[in-house]
Legacy VTK file of the C-alpha trace (Angstrom):
# vtk DataFile Version 3.0
C-alpha trace
ASCII
DATASET POLYDATA
POINTS 150 float
4.961 -30.065 -8.520
1.415 -30.180 -7.264
0.033 -32.631 -9.796
-2.656 -34.899 -8.545
-4.088 -32.533 -5.943
-5.782 -30.253 -8.465
-3.895 -27.160 -7.328
-1.738 -25.208 -9.682
0.697 -22.440 -8.858
-0.140 -19.207 -10.586
2.321 -16.508 -11.447
1.918 -13.380 -9.316
3.353 -10.262 -10.977
5.887 -8.153 -9.083
6.204 -4.511 -10.133
8.840 -1.959 -9.189
8.444 1.401 -7.481
7.146 3.903 -10.049
5.903 1.223 -12.442
2.235 1.077 -13.507
0.641 -2.021 -11.939
-2.798 -3.023 -13.219
-4.843 -5.631 -11.361
-8.358 -6.031 -12.753
-9.676 -2.550 -13.512
-7.522 -0.861 -10.862
-4.203 0.706 -11.818
-1.752 1.290 -8.964
1.397 3.391 -8.996
3.620 3.847 -5.939
5.633 7.057 -6.196
7.568 7.098 -2.958
7.980 5.618 0.509
9.069 7.331 3.699
9.824 6.091 7.199
8.507 8.155 10.093
8.576 8.047 13.881
5.193 9.785 14.053
2.835 12.277 12.495
0.662 15.054 13.798
1.789 17.630 16.334
1.759 18.174 20.074
-0.822 16.173 22.014
-2.321 14.992 18.717
0.938 13.354 17.598
0.459 9.744 16.496
3.360 7.461 17.492
3.792 3.946 16.043
4.593 0.760 17.932
7.517 0.275 15.500
7.886 2.851 12.711
5.427 4.198 10.206
6.069 3.329 6.578
4.175 5.901 4.547
3.472 4.890 0.933
2.556 7.639 -1.547
0.267 6.034 -4.120
-2.117 6.679 -6.987
-4.994 4.283 -7.738
-6.896 4.789 -10.991
-10.104 3.154 -12.168
-9.926 1.915 -15.778
-13.455 0.493 -15.548
-16.831 1.974 -16.450
-18.412 1.958 -12.964
-17.454 2.983 -9.433
-15.155 0.365 -7.895
-14.182 -0.383 -4.315
-10.448 -0.221 -3.618
-9.529 -3.089 -1.274
-7.224 -2.617 1.678
-3.540 -3.179 1.066
-0.954 -5.123 3.018
2.796 -5.503 3.219
4.545 -8.833 2.846
8.024 -9.221 4.337
10.750 -11.530 3.037
9.546 -14.280 5.411
6.020 -14.158 3.967
4.425 -12.391 6.957
1.433 -10.210 6.052
0.947 -6.818 7.759
-2.310 -4.938 7.162
-2.397 -1.179 6.597
-3.240 1.157 9.470
-6.973 1.895 9.271
-6.954 5.104 11.308
-4.532 7.495 9.622
-6.660 10.592 10.136
-3.644 12.651 11.306
-1.522 11.561 8.333
-1.320 14.297 5.675
-3.035 13.254 2.429
-4.309 9.985 3.903
-6.611 8.315 1.365
-8.707 6.618 4.032
-9.476 2.988 4.705
-12.813 2.800 2.857
-12.118 3.863 -0.714
-14.100 4.109 -3.949
-12.506 4.881 -7.305
-14.725 6.571 -9.876
-14.339 5.740 -13.597
-11.443 7.539 -15.299
-10.406 9.132 -11.991
-7.513 8.451 -9.656
-7.226 8.488 -5.882
-3.920 9.985 -4.795
-2.444 10.151 -1.353
-0.838 8.136 1.416
-1.417 4.777 3.038
0.468 3.893 6.199
1.807 0.765 7.910
3.188 0.301 11.428
6.158 -2.035 10.841
9.802 -2.775 11.597
12.209 -1.200 9.075
13.024 -3.888 6.502
12.326 -4.829 2.893
8.647 -5.273 1.936
6.380 -5.827 -1.016
3.034 -4.039 -1.167
0.218 -6.498 -1.864
-2.417 -4.945 -4.134
-5.582 -6.539 -5.479
-8.385 -6.109 -7.961
-11.741 -4.599 -7.049
-13.059 -8.048 -6.012
-9.943 -8.993 -3.973
-9.487 -12.116 -6.114
-6.457 -11.318 -8.284
-3.422 -9.697 -6.746
0.094 -8.508 -7.463
3.026 -7.049 -5.552
4.934 -3.794 -5.773
8.502 -4.122 -4.518
9.355 -1.398 -1.994
13.123 -1.081 -1.686
14.432 -0.484 1.816
15.600 3.096 2.076
15.791 5.643 4.830
14.765 9.019 3.475
15.556 11.859 5.838
12.327 12.620 7.631
13.120 15.988 9.148
11.466 16.613 12.480
9.138 14.007 13.949
5.626 14.601 12.727
6.629 16.130 9.418
5.652 13.936 6.512
LINES 1 151
150 0 1 2 3 4 5 6 7 8 9 10 11 12 13 14 15 16 17 18 19 20 21 22 23 24 25 26 27 28 29 30 31 32 33 34 35 36 37 38 39 40 41 42 43 44 45 46 47 48 49 50 51 52 53 54 55 56 57 58 59 60 61 62 63 64 65 66 67 68 69 70 71 72 73 74 75 76 77 78 79 80 81 82 83 84 85 86 87 88 89 90 91 92 93 94 95 96 97 98 99 100 101 102 103 104 105 106 107 108 109 110 111 112 113 114 115 116 117 118 119 120 121 122 123 124 125 126 127 128 129 130 131 132 133 134 135 136 137 138 139 140 141 142 143 144 145 146 147 148 149
């Protein structure tokens, strides 16, 4: 218990893959994850230091004005935080690293992380990066076909 120091533990929601997760005016939904050893082709192929975890996501704006969509991160079972890759220009359907969600519209596409294969939670936040929640990403190894095909 943290009585006396003025701090109080707040409950942080944890959602499952495919479940609607609202934080502030942003509504997140992760549809799928896929592990990859690279994307792009030939000399333009992008190779990770570890493996790429590609997260297919939709982010909707339930507010009445344009809202920034903060960057996302993964949290492993030891509490380590891994930021998303900010240069996924060769990743098909990459939603970019600077994102704005318009009212009643949804951004759909992929975000990518360069990480070791293991269990993670995706850390998502509201438009002001104050409130946050997690989406549990079960560890699975979908067949990825040839390297570079996402």
